[in-house]
PLY file of the C-alpha trace (Angstrom):
ply
format ascii 1.0
element vertex 584
property float x
property float y
property float z
element edge 583
property int vertex1
property int vertex2
end_header
150.27 10.19 32.52
147.25 11.50 34.36
144.52 13.01 32.20
143.52 16.63 32.65
139.91 17.66 32.92
140.58 20.46 30.42
142.02 17.96 27.89
145.25 19.88 27.87
143.69 23.10 26.51
144.75 24.93 29.67
147.51 24.19 32.15
148.04 26.01 35.43
151.74 26.27 36.25
152.90 27.11 39.77
156.45 28.46 40.12
158.45 27.51 43.23
161.14 30.19 43.41
162.84 28.90 46.55
166.12 29.15 48.47
167.77 25.72 48.76
170.80 24.80 50.87
173.54 22.86 49.11
173.82 19.37 50.53
170.64 19.55 52.63
168.71 17.10 50.48
166.02 16.21 53.02
165.43 19.86 53.90
165.25 20.89 50.24
162.85 18.05 49.49
160.64 19.07 52.40
160.54 22.66 51.09
159.58 21.42 47.64
156.81 19.19 48.97
155.51 22.03 51.14
155.23 24.20 48.04
153.58 21.28 46.26
150.99 20.93 49.00
150.20 24.63 48.72
149.96 24.65 44.92
146.19 24.21 45.07
144.64 23.31 41.73
147.85 23.76 39.72
148.61 21.12 37.11
152.38 21.44 37.49
154.76 22.86 40.08
158.09 24.00 38.57
161.24 24.40 40.68
164.77 25.47 39.75
167.92 23.71 38.53
169.40 21.05 40.86
166.94 22.14 43.55
167.06 18.90 45.53
170.85 19.01 45.84
171.15 22.78 46.01
173.14 24.65 43.38
176.04 24.48 42.78
176.72 21.20 44.66
180.35 21.00 43.47
182.15 17.78 44.44
179.56 16.84 47.06
177.53 15.47 44.17
180.17 12.77 43.54
179.68 11.08 46.94
177.76 7.81 46.75
175.94 8.59 50.01
174.80 11.92 48.60
173.49 10.26 45.46
171.56 7.77 47.62
170.01 10.69 49.51
168.95 12.21 46.18
167.39 8.92 45.09
165.44 8.74 48.38
164.23 12.32 47.92
163.11 11.55 44.37
161.08 8.65 45.72
159.31 11.08 48.08
158.62 13.40 45.15
157.30 10.51 43.08
155.00 9.41 45.90
153.70 12.95 46.36
152.78 13.12 42.69
150.87 9.85 42.99
148.71 11.30 45.75
147.96 14.63 44.05
146.68 15.99 40.76
149.62 18.43 40.78
152.74 17.13 39.05
156.25 18.31 39.96
159.09 19.38 37.67
162.34 19.97 39.52
166.08 19.83 39.02
168.32 17.23 40.64
171.37 15.08 39.91
170.48 11.74 38.34
172.79 8.75 37.96
172.20 6.37 35.08
174.79 3.62 35.02
178.24 5.20 35.05
176.96 8.62 34.02
175.84 11.41 36.34
173.51 14.01 34.84
172.27 17.46 35.76
168.61 16.69 35.14
165.07 17.96 35.15
162.73 15.33 36.56
158.98 15.31 35.96
156.98 13.45 38.61
153.39 12.84 37.52
150.89 10.24 38.63
153.52 8.30 40.57
155.92 8.03 37.62
159.23 9.78 36.90
160.34 11.15 33.52
163.78 12.62 32.83
165.32 15.34 30.70
169.11 15.70 31.04
170.99 18.98 30.59
172.80 19.01 27.26
175.06 22.06 27.44
177.41 22.00 30.43
178.99 25.39 31.21
182.70 25.38 31.83
183.60 29.05 32.09
183.72 31.77 34.71
182.21 30.33 37.92
181.00 27.13 36.24
182.86 23.84 35.86
180.07 21.32 35.30
182.00 19.23 32.78
184.10 17.76 35.58
180.96 16.62 37.42
178.28 15.74 34.88
177.89 13.99 31.56
176.09 15.93 28.80
172.60 14.71 28.05
171.54 13.32 24.67
169.57 15.30 22.09
166.64 16.81 23.99
163.20 15.25 23.80
159.90 16.87 24.72
158.10 15.54 27.79
154.47 14.57 27.07
152.20 15.99 29.75
148.41 15.79 29.89
147.88 16.05 26.19
150.61 18.64 25.60
154.37 18.58 24.94
156.69 20.34 27.38
159.94 21.68 25.97
162.11 21.42 29.08
165.54 23.06 29.06
168.05 23.34 31.89
169.73 26.74 32.23
172.66 26.84 29.80
170.62 24.87 27.25
168.79 28.01 26.16
172.08 29.72 25.36
172.37 27.33 22.41
169.73 27.93 19.76
169.84 24.33 18.52
168.47 22.95 21.79
165.26 24.97 21.69
165.02 24.46 17.93
165.04 20.69 18.50
162.25 21.00 21.07
160.26 23.17 18.68
160.73 20.61 15.92
159.14 18.02 18.21
156.00 20.19 18.51
156.67 21.56 21.99
153.86 23.80 23.24
156.08 25.88 25.52
159.62 26.20 26.83
160.10 25.57 30.56
163.61 26.56 31.68
165.00 25.47 35.06
167.81 27.79 36.15
170.57 28.25 38.69
171.67 31.62 37.34
173.73 33.74 39.77
173.39 37.48 39.93
175.83 39.91 38.49
175.50 43.52 37.43
173.11 43.96 34.45
172.22 40.26 34.46
168.47 40.86 34.02
169.01 42.34 30.57
171.40 39.53 29.57
168.94 36.79 30.55
166.01 38.40 28.85
167.95 39.01 25.66
168.80 35.31 25.43
165.26 34.21 26.34
163.71 36.61 23.85
165.99 35.26 21.12
164.81 31.70 21.77
161.17 32.81 21.77
161.64 34.72 18.52
163.28 31.70 16.88
160.71 29.14 18.01
157.52 31.17 18.40
156.99 29.44 21.75
156.15 31.08 25.09
158.86 30.64 27.72
158.79 30.29 31.51
162.14 30.96 33.20
162.36 29.67 36.81
165.42 30.75 38.78
166.71 29.92 42.26
167.03 32.58 44.94
169.50 32.86 47.84
173.17 33.06 48.72
175.60 30.17 48.33
179.17 30.97 49.37
180.34 33.68 46.94
177.36 33.34 44.61
174.02 34.99 45.19
170.94 34.05 43.17
168.37 36.76 42.64
165.35 34.69 41.60
163.46 37.15 39.36
161.76 34.32 37.47
159.73 35.51 34.48
157.51 34.47 31.60
157.58 35.64 27.99
154.79 35.43 25.46
155.21 34.26 21.90
156.49 37.71 20.87
159.24 37.50 23.46
157.92 40.37 25.54
157.82 40.52 29.33
156.25 43.37 31.25
156.43 44.52 34.84
153.69 47.02 35.64
153.61 47.96 31.97
157.33 48.58 31.59
160.09 46.65 29.91
162.19 44.94 32.54
165.60 45.50 31.06
165.30 49.00 29.67
162.54 50.71 31.67
160.63 51.98 28.62
156.99 51.29 27.78
156.36 48.63 25.15
154.12 49.48 22.24
152.82 45.95 21.90
153.08 42.48 23.40
151.09 40.79 26.11
151.75 41.54 29.74
153.03 38.39 31.34
154.59 37.40 34.66
157.49 38.71 36.71
158.37 37.11 40.02
160.17 39.27 42.59
163.92 39.32 43.04
165.76 38.54 46.29
162.93 36.68 47.98
161.16 33.36 47.84
157.92 33.39 45.90
155.35 30.79 44.93
152.81 32.05 42.42
151.03 30.60 39.40
150.10 31.51 35.86
147.99 29.79 33.24
148.95 28.52 29.81
146.20 28.44 27.20
146.50 26.43 23.97
145.15 29.36 21.94
146.52 32.35 23.81
149.77 31.13 25.35
150.49 32.35 28.87
147.64 34.36 30.35
148.47 37.53 32.22
145.42 37.57 34.47
146.40 36.60 38.03
150.13 36.37 37.20
152.68 38.11 39.46
153.87 41.55 38.34
156.86 42.46 40.51
158.99 45.50 39.78
162.70 44.73 39.79
165.31 46.91 41.45
168.09 48.13 39.18
171.65 49.44 39.45
172.72 50.39 43.01
169.47 49.06 44.49
170.04 45.64 42.91
173.70 45.49 43.97
172.82 46.46 47.54
170.10 43.80 47.60
172.64 41.23 46.42
175.08 42.18 49.18
172.32 42.15 51.79
171.05 38.69 50.80
174.59 37.35 50.38
175.51 38.33 53.94
172.21 37.09 55.39
172.44 33.65 53.81
176.16 33.15 54.42
175.64 33.89 58.12
172.40 31.93 58.45
173.36 28.90 56.38
176.68 28.53 58.20
175.04 28.53 61.61
176.13 31.92 62.97
173.84 34.12 65.05
175.95 37.30 65.10
178.71 39.11 63.21
181.40 41.54 64.27
183.77 43.88 62.49
186.33 46.60 63.01
184.78 50.05 62.64
187.45 52.59 61.69
185.43 55.71 60.96
186.01 55.18 57.21
183.47 54.51 54.49
184.37 50.82 53.87
183.71 49.60 57.40
180.71 51.92 57.78
179.03 50.50 54.68
179.87 46.95 55.76
178.22 47.64 59.12
175.14 49.08 57.39
174.80 46.05 55.11
175.16 43.68 58.06
172.56 45.57 60.11
170.16 45.54 57.15
170.76 41.85 56.53
170.63 40.59 60.12
169.24 43.35 62.31
171.34 45.71 64.45
171.07 43.39 67.45
173.16 40.82 65.57
176.03 43.21 64.72
178.85 44.37 67.00
181.89 46.49 66.22
185.13 47.59 67.80
187.08 50.79 67.20
190.84 50.22 67.67
192.62 53.57 67.68
196.38 53.95 67.41
198.41 57.11 68.06
197.75 58.03 64.40
193.97 57.67 64.56
192.29 61.06 64.28
189.74 62.30 66.77
187.38 62.74 63.82
187.62 59.03 62.95
186.83 58.01 66.53
183.85 60.35 66.58
182.65 59.16 63.16
182.82 55.49 64.18
180.82 56.24 67.33
178.23 58.24 65.37
177.87 55.48 62.77
177.37 52.77 65.39
174.89 54.93 67.27
172.82 55.66 64.14
172.83 52.04 63.02
171.94 50.86 66.51
174.85 48.41 66.73
177.04 47.77 69.76
180.46 49.44 69.70
183.50 48.85 71.91
186.87 50.60 71.88
190.27 48.95 72.37
193.33 51.20 72.14
196.27 49.45 70.47
198.92 52.00 71.48
200.32 49.91 74.35
200.39 46.78 72.18
202.33 48.69 69.51
204.97 49.58 72.09
205.27 45.95 73.16
205.71 44.84 69.56
208.34 47.50 68.93
210.30 46.31 71.97
209.91 42.68 70.90
210.95 43.23 67.28
213.84 45.68 67.77
216.49 42.95 68.41
215.27 40.95 65.43
215.20 43.93 63.05
218.35 45.61 64.42
216.24 48.63 65.22
212.65 49.71 65.69
210.18 48.73 62.95
209.85 51.39 60.25
207.85 52.07 57.13
205.50 49.38 55.88
206.68 46.99 58.62
205.56 49.40 61.34
202.30 50.21 59.55
201.37 46.56 59.08
202.00 45.80 62.75
199.05 48.08 63.52
196.82 46.29 61.05
197.88 42.87 62.32
197.31 43.84 65.95
193.79 44.83 64.98
193.36 41.55 63.12
194.56 39.66 66.21
192.05 41.48 68.43
189.18 40.86 66.02
189.96 37.15 65.67
190.28 36.75 69.44
186.89 38.41 69.89
185.41 36.21 67.17
186.80 33.06 68.80
185.56 34.05 72.24
182.09 35.16 71.14
181.37 32.68 68.37
180.43 35.57 66.06
181.53 35.62 62.42
184.16 38.24 61.64
183.42 40.35 58.56
186.38 41.85 56.75
185.79 45.23 55.14
188.21 45.60 52.21
187.04 46.46 48.70
187.92 45.15 45.25
190.15 48.10 44.37
192.38 47.40 47.37
192.44 43.65 46.76
193.28 44.24 43.11
196.49 46.14 43.84
197.42 44.48 47.13
196.62 47.55 49.25
195.60 45.28 52.12
197.45 43.50 54.92
197.58 39.73 55.19
196.64 38.57 58.71
195.49 42.10 59.45
192.60 43.92 57.82
192.16 40.91 55.51
191.22 38.71 58.49
187.65 37.48 58.47
185.26 34.74 57.48
183.31 36.76 54.90
183.78 40.03 53.02
180.60 41.70 51.73
182.57 44.24 49.66
185.09 41.87 48.10
183.75 42.41 44.57
182.85 46.10 44.97
185.21 48.74 43.60
185.90 51.79 45.77
183.94 54.16 43.55
181.01 51.71 43.47
181.23 51.46 47.24
180.91 55.23 47.59
177.88 55.24 45.29
176.26 52.43 47.32
176.83 54.34 50.55
175.16 57.42 49.11
172.31 55.27 47.79
171.77 53.70 51.23
171.55 57.12 52.82
168.74 58.02 50.42
166.81 54.74 50.51
165.52 52.10 52.88
166.36 48.75 51.25
163.59 46.28 50.57
163.71 43.43 53.07
165.93 45.34 55.49
165.95 44.22 59.13
167.01 47.73 60.13
164.50 50.52 59.53
167.04 53.31 60.00
167.18 55.89 57.23
170.40 57.79 56.36
172.54 55.61 58.67
175.96 56.80 57.49
177.33 60.10 58.83
177.88 62.63 56.05
181.47 63.27 57.14
182.33 59.59 56.54
181.09 59.91 52.95
183.14 63.03 52.29
186.49 62.45 54.00
189.56 61.54 51.91
190.30 57.79 52.24
193.11 57.00 54.67
194.37 53.92 56.51
195.69 56.25 59.26
198.79 54.12 59.84
201.15 57.11 59.91
200.75 60.87 60.40
198.62 62.62 57.76
198.46 59.51 55.59
196.14 59.43 52.56
195.46 56.55 50.15
196.60 58.85 47.32
200.11 58.74 48.79
200.39 55.21 47.35
197.64 55.06 44.73
196.13 57.31 42.08
192.71 58.78 42.92
190.16 55.98 43.05
188.26 57.37 40.06
191.42 56.89 37.99
192.42 53.61 39.63
188.99 52.02 39.19
188.78 53.08 35.56
192.07 51.30 34.90
191.19 48.27 37.03
187.82 47.71 35.39
189.46 47.80 31.97
192.21 45.37 33.01
190.05 43.00 35.10
186.45 43.12 33.93
187.17 43.62 30.23
190.60 41.90 30.15
192.08 44.69 28.04
195.77 45.07 27.35
197.84 47.93 28.73
198.08 49.40 25.23
194.32 49.24 24.74
193.61 50.83 28.13
195.97 53.70 27.36
194.53 54.23 23.89
190.91 54.13 25.04
191.21 56.05 28.31
194.10 58.41 27.82
195.82 57.27 31.03
199.60 57.51 30.96
201.30 54.23 29.96
203.69 54.19 32.96
200.73 54.47 35.35
198.72 51.73 33.63
201.76 49.43 33.52
202.39 50.05 37.22
198.78 49.23 38.13
198.83 46.12 35.91
201.99 44.91 37.64
200.44 45.50 41.07
197.40 43.43 40.07
199.56 40.49 38.98
201.82 40.61 42.06
198.90 40.71 44.51
197.44 37.35 43.48
199.04 35.59 46.47
197.14 37.89 48.81
193.82 37.35 47.06
194.21 33.59 47.37
194.16 34.06 51.14
191.25 36.50 51.23
187.86 35.73 52.72
185.03 34.80 50.35
182.59 37.54 49.44
179.53 38.30 47.35
180.06 38.11 43.59
178.51 41.00 41.66
180.83 41.22 38.63
181.62 38.66 35.97
185.33 38.70 36.86
185.15 38.29 40.62
188.45 37.37 42.29
188.23 33.65 43.06
185.59 31.71 41.16
185.23 34.24 38.35
188.91 35.02 37.72
191.50 32.31 38.18
195.08 33.46 37.72
198.23 31.67 38.88
200.26 33.08 41.75
203.58 32.19 40.13
203.58 33.61 36.62
205.77 35.36 34.07
202.72 36.77 32.30
202.67 40.50 31.58
199.65 42.35 30.22
200.82 42.56 26.63
199.68 43.35 23.14
197.39 40.35 22.77
194.19 39.67 24.70
194.77 36.09 25.82
191.76 35.67 28.10
188.94 33.32 27.06
185.68 35.07 26.16
183.09 32.85 27.93
179.47 33.94 28.19
177.86 34.74 31.55
174.59 33.08 32.44
0 1
1 2
2 3
3 4
4 5
5 6
6 7
7 8
8 9
9 10
10 11
11 12
12 13
13 14
14 15
15 16
16 17
17 18
18 19
19 20
20 21
21 22
22 23
23 24
24 25
25 26
26 27
27 28
28 29
29 30
30 31
31 32
32 33
33 34
34 35
35 36
36 37
37 38
38 39
39 40
40 41
41 42
42 43
43 44
44 45
45 46
46 47
47 48
48 49
49 50
50 51
51 52
52 53
53 54
54 55
55 56
56 57
57 58
58 59
59 60
60 61
61 62
62 63
63 64
64 65
65 66
66 67
67 68
68 69
69 70
70 71
71 72
72 73
73 74
74 75
75 76
76 77
77 78
78 79
79 80
80 81
81 82
82 83
83 84
84 85
85 86
86 87
87 88
88 89
89 90
90 91
91 92
92 93
93 94
94 95
95 96
96 97
97 98
98 99
99 100
100 101
101 102
102 103
103 104
104 105
105 106
106 107
107 108
108 109
109 110
110 111
111 112
112 113
113 114
114 115
115 116
116 117
117 118
118 119
119 120
120 121
121 122
122 123
123 124
124 125
125 126
126 127
127 128
128 129
129 130
130 131
131 132
132 133
133 134
134 135
135 136
136 137
137 138
138 139
139 140
140 141
141 142
142 143
143 144
144 145
145 146
146 147
147 148
148 149
149 150
150 151
151 152
152 153
153 154
154 155
155 156
156 157
157 158
158 159
159 160
160 161
161 162
162 163
163 164
164 165
165 166
166 167
167 168
168 169
169 170
170 171
171 172
172 173
173 174
174 175
175 176
176 177
177 178
178 179
179 180
180 181
181 182
182 183
183 184
184 185
185 186
186 187
187 188
188 189
189 190
190 191
191 192
192 193
193 194
194 195
195 196
196 197
197 198
198 199
199 200
200 201
201 202
202 203
203 204
204 205
205 206
206 207
207 208
208 209
209 210
210 211
211 212
212 213
213 214
214 215
215 216
216 217
217 218
218 219
219 220
220 221
221 222
222 223
223 224
224 225
225 226
226 227
227 228
228 229
229 230
230 231
231 232
232 233
233 234
234 235
235 236
236 237
237 238
238 239
239 240
240 241
241 242
242 243
243 244
244 245
245 246
246 247
247 248
248 249
249 250
250 251
251 252
252 253
253 254
254 255
255 256
256 257
257 258
258 259
259 260
260 261
261 262
262 263
263 264
264 265
265 266
266 267
267 268
268 269
269 270
270 271
271 272
272 273
273 274
274 275
275 276
276 277
277 278
278 279
279 280
280 281
281 282
282 283
283 284
284 285
285 286
286 287
287 288
288 289
289 290
290 291
291 292
292 293
293 294
294 295
295 296
296 297
297 298
298 299
299 300
300 301
301 302
302 303
303 304
304 305
305 306
306 307
307 308
308 309
309 310
310 311
311 312
312 313
313 314
314 315
315 316
316 317
317 318
318 319
319 320
320 321
321 322
322 323
323 324
324 325
325 326
326 327
327 328
328 329
329 330
330 331
331 332
332 333
333 334
334 335
335 336
336 337
337 338
338 339
339 340
340 341
341 342
342 343
343 344
344 345
345 346
346 347
347 348
348 349
349 350
350 351
351 352
352 353
353 354
354 355
355 356
356 357
357 358
358 359
359 360
360 361
361 362
362 363
363 364
364 365
365 366
366 367
367 368
368 369
369 370
370 371
371 372
372 373
373 374
374 375
375 376
376 377
377 378
378 379
379 380
380 381
381 382
382 383
383 384
384 385
385 386
386 387
387 388
388 389
389 390
390 391
391 392
392 393
393 394
394 395
395 396
396 397
397 398
398 399
399 400
400 401
401 402
402 403
403 404
404 405
405 406
406 407
407 408
408 409
409 410
410 411
411 412
412 413
413 414
414 415
415 416
416 417
417 418
418 419
419 420
420 421
421 422
422 423
423 424
424 425
425 426
426 427
427 428
428 429
429 430
430 431
431 432
432 433
433 434
434 435
435 436
436 437
437 438
438 439
439 440
440 441
441 442
442 443
443 444
444 445
445 446
446 447
447 448
448 449
449 450
450 451
451 452
452 453
453 454
454 455
455 456
456 457
457 458
458 459
459 460
460 461
461 462
462 463
463 464
464 465
465 466
466 467
467 468
468 469
469 470
470 471
471 472
472 473
473 474
474 475
475 476
476 477
477 478
478 479
479 480
480 481
481 482
482 483
483 484
484 485
485 486
486 487
487 488
488 489
489 490
490 491
491 492
492 493
493 494
494 495
495 496
496 497
497 498
498 499
499 500
500 501
501 502
502 503
503 504
504 505
505 506
506 507
507 508
508 509
509 510
510 511
511 512
512 513
513 514
514 515
515 516
516 517
517 518
518 519
519 520
520 521
521 522
522 523
523 524
524 525
525 526
526 527
527 528
528 529
529 530
530 531
531 532
532 533
533 534
534 535
535 536
536 537
537 538
538 539
539 540
540 541
541 542
542 543
543 544
544 545
545 546
546 547
547 548
548 549
549 550
550 551
551 552
552 553
553 554
554 555
555 556
556 557
557 558
558 559
559 560
560 561
561 562
562 563
563 564
564 565
565 566
566 567
567 568
568 569
569 570
570 571
571 572
572 573
573 574
574 575
575 576
576 577
577 578
578 579
579 580
580 581
581 582
582 583
């Protein structure tokens, strides 16, 4: 490989924390080569896992034409390395004979060198074992007089992989990642990375992808650790927010945005802090809101939509959805419709109008009262009487869904649904009604979390927002008792326990996979209530299968992160039967 003027005593590493598009191989390659051209005097540009294909590529990666496109892109990367002193390390699928690997490829001096991912995750949202073959025992990659210990994402979750690289005299660990965001993920990643650093005594550079991909959103937040396993952001520990008594200040790339910045590795000192990025990472509600904002922006942009629309009811769910969309896309790209029925309160109509006005989004009003009368006349012969109860209530929801889909079809705008995880969990949502839509920003957000996010948004202007409006949500919307307003004086608590109680039970059953007995013992909730909620969760699976995709923020997100059968005799019992699986 090409010799370095410093004889390998110092290496300048540029990190390409970029936002790829799955399947857009030529576009991804062009982005990588653009970053390469701007890397200046860097010795090595490092990009994320499967960057050329986009992550996760799913079954697209099995197509022969797709694999040919990857091979052509790798040839462009190889040629770029031949014409520059800056080498490139990036992730991409690599076929060798009958085997397809998830690989890290080093392009240096016009030559390609490979390191295949050894540990293939097959839990939660990951199913790589059906696509890729596991790589052989890892080998260091010689580079300009040094040895690079290259690992691909899940590899660092297994101590033996990094131990093998250390045994081969690796000088550093370079980890290429496609690690999706979920709540408290920063602390989880750093705990694992710090463990590998402590075991090997090697500095570690963790490069993660950024951007939304269907239900997953990747936060970036690449970082570097020194040989003591410490990472600092403006002098504070990233995961816990407390000052460190010792350890070198290293690098922290920002979350939720693309970033190309460099740091230097020194043979005597390890990574050098001088000139390295020092971003401060958002936590808690700020991080979740950022995930929802980026998830909406990329889903809309990457799927070719220019505008979104939604039903605005005057309630907190649709108001927060509208705020997220306006922050993600700008208020000019968001439109809403209020669809009152005879049971819609004057306060809800006024609150919807006030919310739209504050956000700066367009609002129309379509009264569904006349349509309800037509449906009652139409259905009376079939039902041997006028629709009553749930049948009558759901007609209202489905009329609204019909109006929204017609508007979406006519305008070409993407319809956002506005339901939350608490409602989806227990089936408190109407198929072909309020569940209509192409994307649901709040799909993985519990009702109590939703309320906290709304309050947070009223106190803060999100980073990267396209809408500079402060306190966009009317106070009355935040305070009113939740109601679908499908019958006179209806409240959600007519059918459900208070959301504080419901969410406490749901998070125990869903996120922690606890048994009914354990939930009752730990929380003090009455067994009949917990059993009723558990039964509702199981029976509502058929609805969730037909729900729009939405941003994943919890480990057990309905869909990719939690896969239950529709037809099942399972009852939450005395044994915890769910697999443990580690997040990454």
